ZADO-1210 file (C-alpha; in nm, 4 decimals, padded with zeros to 6 digits):
<atoms>
<atom x="16.1216" y="01.5423" z="11.6080" code="UNK" pos="1"/>
<atom x="16.1259" y="01.8967" z="11.4658" code="UNK" pos="2"/>
<atom x="16.4476" y="02.0976" z="11.4777" code="UNK" pos="3"/>
<atom x="16.4480" y="02.4702" z="11.5489" code="UNK" pos="4"/>
<atom x="16.7235" y="02.6659" z="11.3773" code="UNK" pos="5"/>
<atom x="16.8250" y="02.9945" z="11.5399" code="UNK" pos="6"/>
<atom x="17.0852" y="03.2298" z="11.3902" code="UNK" pos="7"/>
<atom x="17.2405" y="03.4546" z="11.6538" code="UNK" pos="8"/>
<atom x="17.4778" y="03.7498" z="11.6622" code="UNK" pos="9"/>
<atom x="17.5575" y="04.0350" z="11.8947" code="UNK" pos="10"/>
<atom x="17.7657" y="04.3502" z="11.8751" code="UNK" pos="11"/>
<atom x="17.7211" y="04.4079" z="11.5041" code="UNK" pos="12"/>
<atom x="17.7836" y="04.7824" z="11.5619" code="UNK" pos="13"/>
<atom x="17.6214" y="04.8724" z="11.2330" code="UNK" pos="14"/>
<atom x="17.6895" y="05.2020" z="11.0567" code="UNK" pos="15"/>
<atom x="17.6603" y="05.3260" z="10.7027" code="UNK" pos="16"/>
<atom x="18.0064" y="05.2230" z="10.5828" code="UNK" pos="17"/>
<atom x="17.9346" y="04.8536" z="10.6505" code="UNK" pos="18"/>
<atom x="17.5830" y="04.8531" z="10.5050" code="UNK" pos="19"/>
<atom x="17.6774" y="04.6189" z="10.2200" code="UNK" pos="20"/>
<atom x="17.8449" y="04.3678" z="10.4502" code="UNK" pos="21"/>
<atom x="17.5548" y="04.3675" z="10.6963" code="UNK" pos="22"/>
<atom x="17.3007" y="04.3206" z="10.4180" code="UNK" pos="23"/>
<atom x="17.5011" y="04.0329" z="10.2697" code="UNK" pos="24"/>
<atom x="17.5232" y="03.8624" z="10.6086" code="UNK" pos="25"/>
<atom x="17.1466" y="03.8733" z="10.6541" code="UNK" pos="26"/>
<atom x="17.0723" y="03.7713" z="10.2966" code="UNK" pos="27"/>
<atom x="17.2917" y="03.4622" z="10.3401" code="UNK" pos="28"/>
<atom x="17.0592" y="03.3418" z="10.6175" code="UNK" pos="29"/>
<atom x="16.7530" y="03.3031" z="10.3945" code="UNK" pos="30"/>
<atom x="16.6389" y="02.9419" z="10.4022" code="UNK" pos="31"/>
<atom x="16.8979" y="02.8455" z="10.6614" code="UNK" pos="32"/>
<atom x="16.7180" y="02.9369" z="10.9840" code="UNK" pos="33"/>
<atom x="16.3751" y="02.9790" z="11.1396" code="UNK" pos="34"/>
<atom x="16.4572" y="03.2766" z="11.3601" code="UNK" pos="35"/>
<atom x="16.7282" y="03.5436" z="11.3849" code="UNK" pos="36"/>
<atom x="16.8165" y="03.6909" z="11.7242" code="UNK" pos="37"/>
<atom x="17.0403" y="03.9920" z="11.7883" code="UNK" pos="38"/>
<atom x="17.2033" y="04.0198" z="12.1318" code="UNK" pos="39"/>
<atom x="17.2314" y="04.3983" z="12.1506" code="UNK" pos="40"/>
<atom x="17.4730" y="04.6645" z="12.0268" code="UNK" pos="41"/>
<atom x="17.3110" y="04.6546" z="11.6863" code="UNK" pos="42"/>
<atom x="17.4408" y="05.0092" z="11.6270" code="UNK" pos="43"/>
<atom x="17.7790" y="05.1732" z="11.6718" code="UNK" pos="44"/>
<atom x="17.6749" y="05.4842" z="11.8655" code="UNK" pos="45"/>
<atom x="17.2997" y="05.4535" z="11.9093" code="UNK" pos="46"/>
<atom x="17.2070" y="05.6848" z="11.6225" code="UNK" pos="47"/>
<atom x="16.8762" y="05.6113" z="11.4449" code="UNK" pos="48"/>
<atom x="17.0395" y="05.6234" z="11.0998" code="UNK" pos="49"/>
<atom x="17.2720" y="05.3431" z="11.2119" code="UNK" pos="50"/>
<atom x="16.9688" y="05.1380" z="11.3143" code="UNK" pos="51"/>
<atom x="16.8323" y="05.1676" z="10.9606" code="UNK" pos="52"/>
<atom x="17.1321" y="04.9672" z="10.8367" code="UNK" pos="53"/>
<atom x="17.0164" y="04.6704" z="11.0442" code="UNK" pos="54"/>
<atom x="16.6493" y="04.7337" z="10.9713" code="UNK" pos="55"/>
<atom x="16.7027" y="04.7441" z="10.5946" code="UNK" pos="56"/>
<atom x="16.9114" y="04.4271" z="10.6069" code="UNK" pos="57"/>
<atom x="16.6491" y="04.2444" z="10.8146" code="UNK" pos="58"/>
<atom x="16.3824" y="04.3453" z="10.5642" code="UNK" pos="59"/>
<atom x="16.5602" y="04.1407" z="10.2944" code="UNK" pos="60"/>
<atom x="16.4764" y="03.8074" z="10.4604" code="UNK" pos="61"/>
<atom x="16.1455" y="03.6378" z="10.5311" code="UNK" pos="62"/>
<atom x="16.2293" y="03.4888" z="10.8729" code="UNK" pos="63"/>
<atom x="16.1474" y="03.6863" z="11.1894" code="UNK" pos="64"/>
<atom x="16.4212" y="03.8913" z="11.3559" code="UNK" pos="65"/>
<atom x="16.4156" y="03.9572" z="11.7305" code="UNK" pos="66"/>
<atom x="16.6562" y="04.1934" z="11.9084" code="UNK" pos="67"/>
<atom x="16.7465" y="04.3367" z="12.2447" code="UNK" pos="68"/>
<atom x="16.9390" y="04.6600" z="12.2862" code="UNK" pos="69"/>
<atom x="17.2878" y="04.7112" z="12.4244" code="UNK" pos="70"/>
<atom x="17.4893" y="04.9925" z="12.5780" code="UNK" pos="71"/>
<atom x="17.5971" y="05.1232" z="12.2354" code="UNK" pos="72"/>
<atom x="17.2312" y="05.1498" z="12.1333" code="UNK" pos="73"/>
<atom x="17.1707" y="05.3793" z="12.4310" code="UNK" pos="74"/>
<atom x="17.4830" y="05.5925" z="12.3868" code="UNK" pos="75"/>
<atom x="17.3258" y="05.8828" z="12.1931" code="UNK" pos="76"/>
<atom x="17.0258" y="05.8840" z="12.4278" code="UNK" pos="77"/>
<atom x="16.7937" y="05.8406" z="12.1285" code="UNK" pos="78"/>
<atom x="16.6556" y="05.5100" z="12.2467" code="UNK" pos="79"/>
<atom x="16.2967" y="05.5569" z="12.1244" code="UNK" pos="80"/>
<atom x="16.4144" y="05.6575" z="11.7775" code="UNK" pos="81"/>
<atom x="16.6475" y="05.3581" z="11.7538" code="UNK" pos="82"/>
<atom x="16.3648" y="05.1228" z="11.8513" code="UNK" pos="83"/>
<atom x="16.1316" y="05.2869" z="11.5985" code="UNK" pos="84"/>
<atom x="16.3912" y="05.2530" z="11.3211" code="UNK" pos="85"/>
<atom x="16.4434" y="04.8846" z="11.3960" code="UNK" pos="86"/>
<atom x="16.0713" y="04.8157" z="11.4127" code="UNK" pos="87"/>
<atom x="16.0238" y="04.9908" z="11.0781" code="UNK" pos="88"/>
<atom x="16.2311" y="04.7101" z="10.9271" code="UNK" pos="89"/>
<atom x="16.0085" y="04.4454" z="11.0842" code="UNK" pos="90"/>
<atom x="16.2414" y="04.3692" z="11.3760" code="UNK" pos="91"/>
<atom x="16.0756" y="04.2807" z="11.7064" code="UNK" pos="92"/>
<atom x="16.2578" y="04.4697" z="11.9819" code="UNK" pos="93"/>
<atom x="16.2333" y="04.3174" z="12.3293" code="UNK" pos="94"/>
<atom x="16.2921" y="04.6209" z="12.5475" code="UNK" pos="95"/>
<atom x="16.2249" y="04.4163" z="12.7563" code="UNK" pos="96"/>
<atom x="15.9641" y="04.1617" z="12.6554" code="UNK" pos="97"/>
<atom x="15.8994" y="03.8205" z="12.5110" code="UNK" pos="98"/>
<atom x="15.8270" y="03.6746" z="12.1673" code="UNK" pos="99"/>
<atom x="15.6613" y="03.3467" z="12.0714" code="UNK" pos="100"/>
<atom x="15.6943" y="03.1811" z="11.7322" code="UNK" pos="101"/>
<atom x="15.5004" y="02.8737" z="11.6133" code="UNK" pos="102"/>
<atom x="15.6937" y="02.6413" z="11.3832" code="UNK" pos="103"/>
<atom x="15.4937" y="02.3453" z="11.2558" code="UNK" pos="104"/>
<atom x="15.3264" y="02.2981" z="11.5917" code="UNK" pos="105"/>
<atom x="15.6416" y="02.3705" z="11.7928" code="UNK" pos="106"/>
<atom x="15.6336" y="02.6861" z="12.0020" code="UNK" pos="107"/>
<atom x="15.9574" y="02.8819" z="12.0407" code="UNK" pos="108"/>
<atom x="15.9729" y="03.1487" z="12.3083" code="UNK" pos="109"/>
<atom x="16.2339" y="03.4218" z="12.3497" code="UNK" pos="110"/>
<atom x="16.2532" y="03.6289" z="12.6680" code="UNK" pos="111"/>
<atom x="16.4678" y="03.9353" z="12.6084" code="UNK" pos="112"/>
<atom x="16.6256" y="04.2077" z="12.8203" code="UNK" pos="113"/>
<atom x="16.9274" y="04.4309" z="12.7898" code="UNK" pos="114"/>
<atom x="17.0550" y="04.3278" z="13.1311" code="UNK" pos="115"/>
<atom x="17.2960" y="04.5526" z="13.3136" code="UNK" pos="116"/>
<atom x="17.6090" y="04.5741" z="13.5264" code="UNK" pos="117"/>
<atom x="17.6655" y="04.4529" z="13.8796" code="UNK" pos="118"/>
<atom x="17.9517" y="04.2076" z="13.8881" code="UNK" pos="119"/>
<atom x="18.0001" y="03.8566" z="14.0145" code="UNK" pos="120"/>
<atom x="18.1133" y="03.6925" z="14.3362" code="UNK" pos="121"/>
<atom x="18.4145" y="03.8934" z="14.4513" code="UNK" pos="122"/>
<atom x="18.3218" y="04.2020" z="14.2478" code="UNK" pos="123"/>
<atom x="17.9549" y="04.2659" z="14.3191" code="UNK" pos="124"/>
<atom x="17.8306" y="04.6249" z="14.3185" code="UNK" pos="125"/>
<atom x="17.6256" y="04.6624" z="14.6400" code="UNK" pos="126"/>
<atom x="17.2953" y="04.8348" z="14.7086" code="UNK" pos="127"/>
<atom x="17.4722" y="05.0821" z="14.9358" code="UNK" pos="128"/>
<atom x="17.6250" y="05.4258" z="14.9263" code="UNK" pos="129"/>
<atom x="17.5734" y="05.7175" z="14.6917" code="UNK" pos="130"/>
<atom x="17.2373" y="05.7520" z="14.5142" code="UNK" pos="131"/>
<atom x="17.4020" y="05.7088" z="14.1741" code="UNK" pos="132"/>
<atom x="17.5542" y="05.3769" z="14.2799" code="UNK" pos="133"/>
<atom x="17.2247" y="05.2598" z="14.4236" code="UNK" pos="134"/>
<atom x="17.0508" y="05.3675" z="14.1024" code="UNK" pos="135"/>
<atom x="17.2809" y="05.1313" z="13.9117" code="UNK" pos="136"/>
<atom x="17.1840" y="04.8514" z="14.1465" code="UNK" pos="137"/>
<atom x="16.8150" y="04.9357" z="14.1017" code="UNK" pos="138"/>
<atom x="16.8486" y="04.9298" z="13.7214" code="UNK" pos="139"/>
<atom x="16.9867" y="04.5765" z="13.7358" code="UNK" pos="140"/>
<atom x="16.7056" y="04.4804" z="13.9730" code="UNK" pos="141"/>
<atom x="16.4518" y="04.5961" z="13.7139" code="UNK" pos="142"/>
<atom x="16.6255" y="04.4001" z="13.4386" code="UNK" pos="143"/>
<atom x="16.6310" y="04.0849" z="13.6519" code="UNK" pos="144"/>
<atom x="16.2597" y="04.1234" z="13.7259" code="UNK" pos="145"/>
<atom x="16.1828" y="04.1797" z="13.3575" code="UNK" pos="146"/>
<atom x="16.3761" y="03.8674" z="13.2581" code="UNK" pos="147"/>
<atom x="16.1860" y="03.6700" z="13.5209" code="UNK" pos="148"/>
<atom x="15.8538" y="03.7936" z="13.3789" code="UNK" pos="149"/>
<atom x="15.9590" y="03.7122" z="13.0239" code="UNK" pos="150"/>
<atom x="16.0713" y="03.3609" z="13.1102" code="UNK" pos="151"/>
<atom x="15.7487" y="03.3045" z="13.2993" code="UNK" pos="152"/>
<atom x="15.5523" y="03.4149" z="12.9912" code="UNK" pos="153"/>
<atom x="15.7271" y="03.1569" z="12.7674" code="UNK" pos="154"/>
<atom x="15.7350" y="02.8778" z="13.0244" code="UNK" pos="155"/>
<atom x="15.4912" y="02.6605" z="12.8265" code="UNK" pos="156"/>
<atom x="15.6855" y="02.6868" z="12.4999" code="UNK" pos="157"/>
<atom x="15.8627" y="02.3772" z="12.3709" code="UNK" pos="158"/>
<atom x="16.1852" y="02.5751" z="12.3194" code="UNK" pos="159"/>
<atom x="16.2799" y="02.8564" z="12.5568" code="UNK" pos="160"/>
<atom x="16.5579" y="03.1077" z="12.4874" code="UNK" pos="161"/>
<atom x="16.6902" y="03.3865" z="12.7113" code="UNK" pos="162"/>
<atom x="16.8357" y="03.6725" z="12.5071" code="UNK" pos="163"/>
<atom x="17.0475" y="03.9399" z="12.6766" code="UNK" pos="164"/>
<atom x="17.3250" y="04.1841" z="12.5996" code="UNK" pos="165"/>
<atom x="17.5053" y="04.1747" z="12.9353" code="UNK" pos="166"/>
<atom x="17.6487" y="03.8460" z="13.0619" code="UNK" pos="167"/>
<atom x="17.4741" y="03.6426" z="13.3349" code="UNK" pos="168"/>
<atom x="17.7813" y="03.4304" z="13.4098" code="UNK" pos="169"/>
<atom x="18.1576" y="03.4669" z="13.4492" code="UNK" pos="170"/>
<atom x="18.2188" y="03.1636" z="13.2281" code="UNK" pos="171"/>
<atom x="18.1781" y="03.3604" z="12.9048" code="UNK" pos="172"/>
<atom x="18.3855" y="03.6522" z="13.0329" code="UNK" pos="173"/>
<atom x="18.7081" y="03.4522" z="13.0468" code="UNK" pos="174"/>
<atom x="18.9594" y="03.6433" z="12.8363" code="UNK" pos="175"/>
<atom x="18.8400" y="03.9861" z="12.9485" code="UNK" pos="176"/>
<atom x="19.0397" y="04.1646" z="13.2247" code="UNK" pos="177"/>
<atom x="18.8797" y="04.0654" z="13.5547" code="UNK" pos="178"/>
<atom x="18.8876" y="04.4290" z="13.6613" code="UNK" pos="179"/>
<atom x="18.6068" y="04.5137" z="13.4188" code="UNK" pos="180"/>
<atom x="18.3845" y="04.2086" z="13.4759" code="UNK" pos="181"/>
<atom x="18.1541" y="04.4120" z="13.7010" code="UNK" pos="182"/>
<atom x="18.0747" y="04.6293" z="13.3970" code="UNK" pos="183"/>
<atom x="18.0148" y="04.3362" z="13.1625" code="UNK" pos="184"/>
<atom x="17.7255" y="04.1720" z="13.3443" code="UNK" pos="185"/>
<atom x="17.5867" y="04.0541" z="13.6732" code="UNK" pos="186"/>
<atom x="17.5414" y="03.7224" z="13.8501" code="UNK" pos="187"/>
<atom x="17.1995" y="03.8519" z="13.9554" code="UNK" pos="188"/>
<atom x="17.0826" y="03.7945" z="13.5966" code="UNK" pos="189"/>
<atom x="17.1392" y="03.4226" z="13.6472" code="UNK" pos="190"/>
<atom x="16.8645" y="03.3829" z="13.9074" code="UNK" pos="191"/>
<atom x="16.5656" y="03.3906" z="13.6680" code="UNK" pos="192"/>
<atom x="16.7461" y="03.1582" z="13.4273" code="UNK" pos="193"/>
<atom x="16.8161" y="02.8938" z="13.6895" code="UNK" pos="194"/>
<atom x="16.4656" y="02.9335" z="13.8334" code="UNK" pos="195"/>
<atom x="16.2927" y="02.8604" z="13.5011" code="UNK" pos="196"/>
<atom x="16.3354" y="02.5897" z="13.2407" code="UNK" pos="197"/>
<atom x="16.5600" y="02.7465" z="12.9776" code="UNK" pos="198"/>
<atom x="16.7145" y="02.5653" z="12.6826" code="UNK" pos="199"/>
<atom x="16.9581" y="02.8282" z="12.5578" code="UNK" pos="200"/>
<atom x="17.1031" y="03.1582" z="12.6822" code="UNK" pos="201"/>
<atom x="17.2577" y="03.4056" z="12.4377" code="UNK" pos="202"/>
<atom x="17.4366" y="03.7323" z="12.5137" code="UNK" pos="203"/>
<atom x="17.7028" y="03.9632" z="12.3735" code="UNK" pos="204"/>
<atom x="17.9003" y="04.2634" z="12.5051" code="UNK" pos="205"/>
<atom x="18.2205" y="04.0804" z="12.6079" code="UNK" pos="206"/>
<atom x="18.4266" y="04.1239" z="12.2914" code="UNK" pos="207"/>
<atom x="18.7315" y="03.9466" z="12.4341" code="UNK" pos="208"/>
<atom x="18.5387" y="03.6863" z="12.6300" code="UNK" pos="209"/>
<atom x="18.4773" y="03.3179" z="12.5697" code="UNK" pos="210"/>
<atom x="18.2178" y="03.1678" z="12.3396" code="UNK" pos="211"/>
<atom x="18.0704" y="02.8948" z="12.5566" code="UNK" pos="212"/>
<atom x="17.9750" y="02.8577" z="12.9204" code="UNK" pos="213"/>
<atom x="17.7002" y="02.7153" z="13.1394" code="UNK" pos="214"/>
<atom x="17.4635" y="02.8085" z="13.4176" code="UNK" pos="215"/>
<atom x="17.4131" y="02.4737" z="13.5832" code="UNK" pos="216"/>
<atom x="17.2854" y="02.2523" z="13.3024" code="UNK" pos="217"/>
<atom x="17.1870" y="02.5462" z="13.0783" code="UNK" pos="218"/>
<atom x="17.4238" y="02.6300" z="12.7901" code="UNK" pos="219"/>
<atom x="17.5258" y="02.9950" z="12.7615" code="UNK" pos="220"/>
<atom x="17.6872" y="03.1427" z="12.4496" code="UNK" pos="221"/>
<atom x="17.8574" y="03.4773" z="12.4014" code="UNK" pos="222"/>
<atom x="17.7586" y="03.5538" z="12.0426" code="UNK" pos="223"/>
<atom x="17.9433" y="03.8845" z="12.0110" code="UNK" pos="224"/>
<atom x="18.0727" y="03.8986" z="11.6543" code="UNK" pos="225"/>
<atom x="18.4342" y="03.9660" z="11.7679" code="UNK" pos="226"/>
<atom x="18.4194" y="03.6437" z="11.9724" code="UNK" pos="227"/>
<atom x="18.2541" y="03.4271" z="11.7044" code="UNK" pos="228"/>
<atom x="18.4693" y="03.5715" z="11.4252" code="UNK" pos="229"/>
<atom x="18.1801" y="03.5265" z="11.1846" code="UNK" pos="230"/>
<atom x="17.8530" y="03.6997" z="11.1064" code="UNK" pos="231"/>
<atom x="17.6124" y="03.4557" z="11.2701" code="UNK" pos="232"/>
<atom x="17.6223" y="03.1304" z="11.4604" code="UNK" pos="233"/>
<atom x="17.3571" y="02.8745" z="11.3788" code="UNK" pos="234"/>
<atom x="17.2080" y="02.6823" z="11.6709" code="UNK" pos="235"/>
<atom x="16.9883" y="02.3775" z="11.6180" code="UNK" pos="236"/>
<atom x="16.7639" y="02.2735" z="11.9049" code="UNK" pos="237"/>
<atom x="16.5218" y="01.9824" z="11.9269" code="UNK" pos="238"/>
<atom x="16.1653" y="02.1052" z="11.9091" code="UNK" pos="239"/>
<atom x="16.0504" y="01.8897" z="12.1986" code="UNK" pos="240"/>
<atom x="16.3367" y="01.8699" z="12.4502" code="UNK" pos="241"/>
<atom x="16.2872" y="01.6062" z="12.7175" code="UNK" pos="242"/>
<atom x="16.5830" y="01.7016" z="12.9372" code="UNK" pos="243"/>
<atom x="16.8224" y="01.9957" z="12.9640" code="UNK" pos="244"/>
<atom x="17.1046" y="01.9448" z="12.7157" code="UNK" pos="245"/>
<atom x="17.3401" y="02.1578" z="12.5073" code="UNK" pos="246"/>
<atom x="17.2004" y="02.2484" z="12.1654" code="UNK" pos="247"/>
<atom x="17.3538" y="02.1029" z="11.8521" code="UNK" pos="248"/>
<atom x="17.5802" y="02.3938" z="11.7632" code="UNK" pos="249"/>
<atom x="17.6761" y="02.4258" z="11.3993" code="UNK" pos="250"/>
<atom x="17.8558" y="02.6975" z="11.2091" code="UNK" pos="251"/>
<atom x="17.6615" y="02.8723" z="10.9367" code="UNK" pos="252"/>
<atom x="17.8599" y="02.7862" z="10.6260" code="UNK" pos="253"/>
<atom x="17.7523" y="03.1131" z="10.4695" code="UNK" pos="254"/>
<atom x="17.9154" y="03.3124" z="10.7469" code="UNK" pos="255"/>
<atom x="18.2336" y="03.5035" z="10.6932" code="UNK" pos="256"/>
<atom x="18.5406" y="03.4455" z="10.9044" code="UNK" pos="257"/>
</atoms>
């Protein structure tokens, strides 16, 4: 049975002063994985020149790199320029969208969205009140719908990955103050994941959260670099899964930390 190797990281927060470290981290992946995924916050402040640090590093390896954006990547309100800079380095930006890779007859699908805020049972932001508050709710609604479309598009793939920045479950927020959980993700993002067959969910954003959680039988990992304490985490998944099961998680020996 083929094995699909996915290297994942979120919250790299790239900027010029760490260019060498970022490049070294990507270069160390060559030959060790089939796909690299970035769970948002690839830049520090959402400036296009920061995105070139990631783009130039990604261009040093031959494996495909797929990314979603995070709140930091939107901060400077130069979203289109950030996306263009990343794409110039060969990175596929799911904003939102889906990506399918064929590996020796095994299809790997990634459905990607940024996600958004909204909270969890006990802290949900409602669709009620001031227009600005309702606009937040509507933004999350659009992200949920986009994730649903992406997962539907990769439903026939042998391996199916949901890639987000914001968390779809409280399990990987443990360690963060509960008072800010509503700004770290939304339980509404879980609905498309539990409705479709998904093998692996990856997100970032929660720097003080927990690494591993679940949505029913689906494994969820918070791959924010401050949580992993290394550059990338290497996941190995069977190419033809017959039942939902946690992936074989292994640490990339080339990672720092």
